[in-house]
C-alpha positions in Angstrom: -125.9 28.0 33.1 -124.4 29.9 30.2 -121.6 28.1 28.3 -119.3 29.4 25.5 -118.5 27.0 22.7 -115.7 27.5 20.2 -116.4 25.6 16.9 -113.5 25.3 14.5 -114.2 23.8 11.0 -112.0 23.2 8.1 -114.8 24.7 6.1 -118.3 25.7 7.2 -120.3 24.9 4.0 -123.4 22.7 3.8 -122.3 19.1 4.1 -123.1 16.1 6.3 -120.9 17.0 9.2 -121.7 20.7 9.1 -125.4 20.1 8.8 -125.3 17.9 12.0 -123.3 20.6 13.8 -125.8 23.3 12.8 -128.6 21.2 14.3 -126.6 20.6 17.5 -125.8 24.3 17.8 -129.5 25.1 17.5 -130.2 22.8 20.4 -128.0 25.1 22.5 -129.7 28.5 22.2 -129.1 31.6 24.5 -127.8 31.9 27.1 -125.2 29.6 25.5 -123.0 31.4 23.0 -121.1 30.0 20.0 -118.0 31.2 18.2 -117.5 29.7 14.8 -114.3 29.7 12.8 -113.9 28.3 9.3 -110.2 27.8 8.5 -111.0 28.1 4.8 -113.0 31.3 5.2 -116.1 29.7 3.7 -119.1 30.0 6.0 -122.2 29.6 3.9 -123.7 27.1 6.4 -124.4 29.9 8.8 -127.5 30.6 6.8 -129.0 27.4 8.2 -128.5 28.4 11.8 -131.8 29.3 13.6 -132.1 30.4 17.2 -128.5 30.0 18.4 -126.5 33.0 19.5 -123.4 32.9 17.4 -120.4 35.0 16.3 -118.3 34.4 13.2 -114.6 35.0 13.6 -112.0 34.8 10.8 -109.2 32.2 10.8 -105.8 33.6 11.9 -103.7 34.9 9.0 -100.7 32.8 10.2 -98.9 30.5 7.7 -97.6 27.1 8.4 -98.7 24.5 11.0 -96.6 25.8 14.0 -97.6 29.5 13.4 -101.3 28.6 13.0 -101.2 26.4 16.2 -99.7 29.3 18.1 -102.3 31.7 16.7 -105.1 29.3 17.7 -103.6 28.9 21.2 -103.7 32.7 21.6 -107.4 32.7 20.3 -108.3 30.0 22.9 -106.6 32.0 25.7 -108.5 35.1 24.7 -111.9 33.6 24.3 -111.6 31.2 27.3 -114.3 28.9 25.9 -115.9 26.3 28.1 -115.6 23.7 25.3 -113.7 23.6 22.1 -115.2 21.5 19.3 -113.0 20.8 16.3 -114.1 19.1 13.0 -111.9 17.0 10.7 -108.2 17.3 9.7 -108.6 20.9 8.5 -109.0 22.0 12.1 -106.1 20.0 13.5 -104.0 23.2 14.2 -106.6 24.1 16.8 -106.2 20.7 18.5 -102.4 21.6 18.7 -103.4 25.1 19.9 -105.4 23.7 22.7 -102.4 21.6 23.9 -100.2 24.7 23.8 -102.8 26.7 25.7 -103.3 23.9 28.3 -107.0 23.7 27.4 -108.2 20.1 27.8 -112.0 20.5 27.3 -111.7 19.6 23.7 -113.9 17.2 21.6 -112.5 16.4 18.1 -114.9 15.1 15.4 -113.6 13.0 12.5 -116.1 12.4 9.7 -113.9 10.7 7.2 -111.2 11.3 4.6 -110.7 13.6 1.7 -109.2 12.9 -1.7 -105.6 12.8 -0.3 -106.4 9.8 1.9 -108.8 7.9 -0.4 -106.5 5.0 -1.1 -104.3 5.0 2.0 -103.7 7.1 5.1 -100.9 9.6 4.9 -98.3 8.8 7.5 -97.6 12.4 8.4 -101.3 12.9 9.3 -101.3 9.6 11.1 -98.4 10.6 13.3 -99.9 14.1 13.9 -103.2 12.5 15.0 -101.3 10.1 17.3 -99.6 12.9 19.0 -102.4 15.4 19.1 -105.6 13.4 19.6 -104.3 11.8 22.8 -104.8 15.2 24.4 -108.5 15.4 23.5 -111.2 14.6 26.0 -113.0 12.7 23.3 -112.8 11.8 19.6 -116.2 11.4 18.0 -116.5 9.2 14.9 -119.7 8.2 13.0 -118.7 4.7 11.8 -117.4 1.5 13.3 -114.7 1.5 10.6 -113.4 4.9 11.7 -113.6 3.9 15.3 -111.3 1.0 14.6 -108.9 3.4 12.8 -109.0 5.8 15.7 -108.1 3.1 18.2 -105.7 1.0 16.3 -104.0 3.4 13.8 -104.2 6.8 15.6 -103.8 5.0 19.0 -106.5 7.1 20.8 -107.3 5.4 24.1 -110.4 3.3 23.6 -112.3 5.1 26.3 -111.9 8.4 24.5 -113.2 7.1 21.2 -116.9 7.7 20.9 -118.8 6.0 18.1 -121.9 8.1 17.6 -123.8 7.1 14.5 -125.4 9.8 12.3 -129.2 10.2 12.4 -131.8 11.5 10.0 -134.9 13.7 10.2 -137.7 11.2 9.8 -140.3 13.8 9.3 -138.5 15.8 6.7 -137.2 12.7 4.8 -140.2 10.4 4.2 -141.5 8.1 1.5 -144.0 9.2 -1.1 -147.5 8.4 0.0 -148.0 6.3 -3.1 -145.0 5.1 -5.1 -145.6 6.0 -8.7 -145.5 3.5 -11.6 -141.9 4.1 -12.6 -141.5 4.6 -16.3 -138.7 5.5 -16.7 -137.1 4.4 -13.4 -135.4 7.4 -11.9 -131.9 6.7 -10.5 -130.5 9.6 -8.5 -127.4 10.7 -6.7 -126.9 13.7 -4.4 -123.2 14.6 -4.1 -120.6 17.3 -4.4 -118.7 16.7 -7.6 -115.2 16.3 -6.1 -112.7 13.4 -6.5 -113.6 11.3 -3.5 -117.3 11.3 -4.4 -116.4 9.8 -7.8 -119.6 10.8 -9.6 -118.1 9.8 -13.0 -118.0 6.2 -11.7 -121.8 6.4 -11.4 -122.2 7.7 -14.9 -119.9 4.9 -16.2 -121.9 2.3 -14.3 -125.1 3.7 -15.7 -123.7 3.6 -19.2 -122.9 -0.1 -18.7 -126.4 -1.0 -17.5 -128.4 -3.3 -19.7 -131.6 -1.7 -18.3 -130.6 1.9 -18.9 -133.1 2.4 -21.7 -135.8 2.0 -19.0 -134.2 4.5 -16.7 -132.8 8.0 -16.4 -130.1 9.3 -14.1 -130.7 12.5 -12.0 -127.6 14.1 -10.4 -127.9 16.8 -7.8 -125.0 19.0 -6.8 -122.0 20.8 -8.3 -118.3 21.0 -7.8 -114.9 20.9 -9.6 -115.7 17.6 -11.4 -119.0 18.7 -12.9 -117.6 19.6 -16.3 -115.7 16.3 -16.5 -118.9 14.4 -15.6 -120.9 16.1 -18.3 -118.2 15.3 -20.9 -118.2 11.6 -19.8 -122.0 11.4 -20.2 -121.6 12.7 -23.7 -118.7 10.4 -24.5 -120.5 7.3 -23.2 -123.7 8.2 -25.2 -126.0 8.7 -22.3 -126.2 12.5 -22.2 -129.8 12.3 -23.2 -130.6 10.1 -20.2 -128.6 12.1 -17.6 -129.9 15.3 -16.0 -127.5 17.6 -14.1 -129.8 19.6 -11.9 -127.2 21.5 -9.8 -127.4 22.2 -6.1 -130.7 22.5 -4.3 -131.6 24.3 -1.1 -133.7 21.4 0.1 -132.9 17.9 -1.0 -135.9 16.2 0.7 -138.3 16.7 -2.2 -135.6 15.4 -4.6 -135.6 12.0 -2.9 -139.3 11.7 -3.5 -138.7 12.0 -7.2 -136.4 9.0 -7.2 -137.0 5.3 -7.5 -133.4 4.2 -6.7 -130.6 6.1 -4.9 -127.1 5.5 -6.1 -123.7 6.2 -4.5 -120.3 5.8 -6.1 -117.8 7.3 -3.6 -114.3 6.1 -3.3 -114.4 6.7 0.5 -117.2 7.2 3.0 -117.9 6.5 6.6 -121.5 6.9 7.4 -122.9 9.1 4.7 -126.0 11.2 5.5 -127.2 11.0 1.9 -127.6 7.2 2.4 -129.6 7.8 5.6 -131.7 10.4 3.8 -132.4 8.0 0.9 -133.3 5.2 3.3 -135.6 7.4 5.3 -137.3 8.4 2.0 -138.1 4.7 1.4 -135.6 4.1 -1.4 -133.3 1.2 -2.2 -129.6 2.1 -2.1 -127.1 1.0 -4.8 -123.5 1.7 -4.0 -120.0 0.4 -3.3 -119.0 -1.3 -0.1 -117.2 1.6 1.6 -117.2 2.6 5.2 -120.3 1.4 7.1 -122.6 1.5 4.0 -123.3 -2.2 3.9 -124.1 -2.3 7.6 -126.3 0.8 7.4 -128.8 -0.5 4.8 -131.4 -3.1 5.7 -130.7 -6.8 5.1 -132.7 -7.1 1.8 -130.7 -4.1 0.4 -127.3 -5.6 1.0 -127.4 -7.5 -2.3 -127.3 -4.1 -4.0 -124.0 -3.1 -2.4 -121.2 -3.8 -4.8 -117.5 -4.4 -4.2 -115.5 -1.2 -4.1 -113.9 -0.1 -7.3 -115.8 -2.5 -9.6 -117.8 -0.6 -12.2 -119.3 -3.8 -13.7 -120.6 -4.9 -10.3 -122.1 -1.5 -9.7 -123.7 -1.6 -13.1 -125.1 -5.1 -12.3 -126.6 -3.8 -9.0 -128.2 -0.9 -10.9 -129.6 -3.4 -13.4 -131.2 -5.5 -10.5 -132.8 -2.4 -8.9 -134.0 -0.9 -12.2 -135.4 -4.2 -13.4 -137.5 -5.1 -10.4 -140.2 -2.9 -8.9 -140.8 -5.6 -6.2 -137.1 -5.5 -5.1 -137.2 -1.7 -5.0 -140.4 -1.7 -2.8 -139.0 -4.4 -0.5 -135.6 -2.6 0.0 -137.2 0.8 0.4 -139.7 -0.3 3.0 -137.0 -2.2 5.0 -134.6 0.8 4.8 -137.3 3.1 6.1 -138.1 0.7 9.0 -134.4 0.5 9.9 -134.1 4.3 10.1 -137.1 4.4 12.4 -135.5 1.8 14.6 -131.9 2.9 14.7 -131.2 6.3 13.1 -133.6 8.8 14.5 -131.9 12.2 14.3 -133.0 13.5 17.7 -131.4 10.5 19.4 -128.2 11.2 17.5 -128.1 14.8 18.4 -128.9 14.2 22.1 -126.0 11.6 22.2 -123.6 14.4 21.2 -125.0 16.8 23.8 -124.7 14.1 26.5 -121.0 13.7 25.6 -120.4 17.5 25.7 -122.1 17.7 29.1 -119.9 14.8 30.3 -116.8 16.5 29.2 -117.9 19.7 30.9 -118.8 17.9 34.1 -122.4 19.0 34.2 -125.7 19.4 32.4 -126.0 21.9 29.6 
């Protein structure tokens, strides 16, 4: 049976949620058809689509929430999709549009929060979600923390909240065949340089490390805070030990250059970069945000620092840099945990099962 899917993203650029969506779309090739709308107009993730039949459509030119909701209601009526899939707050006008159009076959995905909701949830967004998400057939979240917020704060009926953990490609992300003798120890981060990812905090923690002379820091990515991060590295006297490599098309080989993976985000839920590092057989150092502490294997939990504590993050880096045995034990346990719980195919099929349930039949 042929189905038409309308996917509405806040932005369709390579990121964790968008990468997962691309893989799900590719599991639904012709005769299924996909219409993709990016409200920001940025659609570079389409280059990663493979065999799916898709069409890009521009976002409506309307201004303001009400006008945009009406415009998206008109789009839904015209397209008559079998299923509407919306992604994050930036697509919330489409959720409203579906209510205006009387279209109930809607699955909304919430991945986490941007810079505006790092410290606390915005009450206007909370009220909007309370009103709008009760009309969705399902609300998909990747973390237990976000599932709790959806039920308790947004008041989505518990039966409609679906906690579907992220998965990782265990073939693409894999450990080195032989871990090299690490001198210097390579600590790495893979992130977009924007406020909520807080890359400067990782540079600051690295600068406070007692073991930093035995290590170097490799940072992958770019973004609006890149220049500030470079300045901080120079100010803290570690510029000669920090490499800014920029974005890469394929991050899998980068993980195999690392000995320690480091995260410094202010907010996360279930970050794919942590799963990728775990699948690559790496120890993970980072703050206790979202489900990170629950994601990593038990031996690695000692390397998860309290949120917002640069000294504790530096101490965790020191422990990881200073002990090859600890790195090996954490890396092996993390890889095993991914194999047991976070296989990508199982994650993707769980999403397809949900979509089929909403549609009332197999895809």
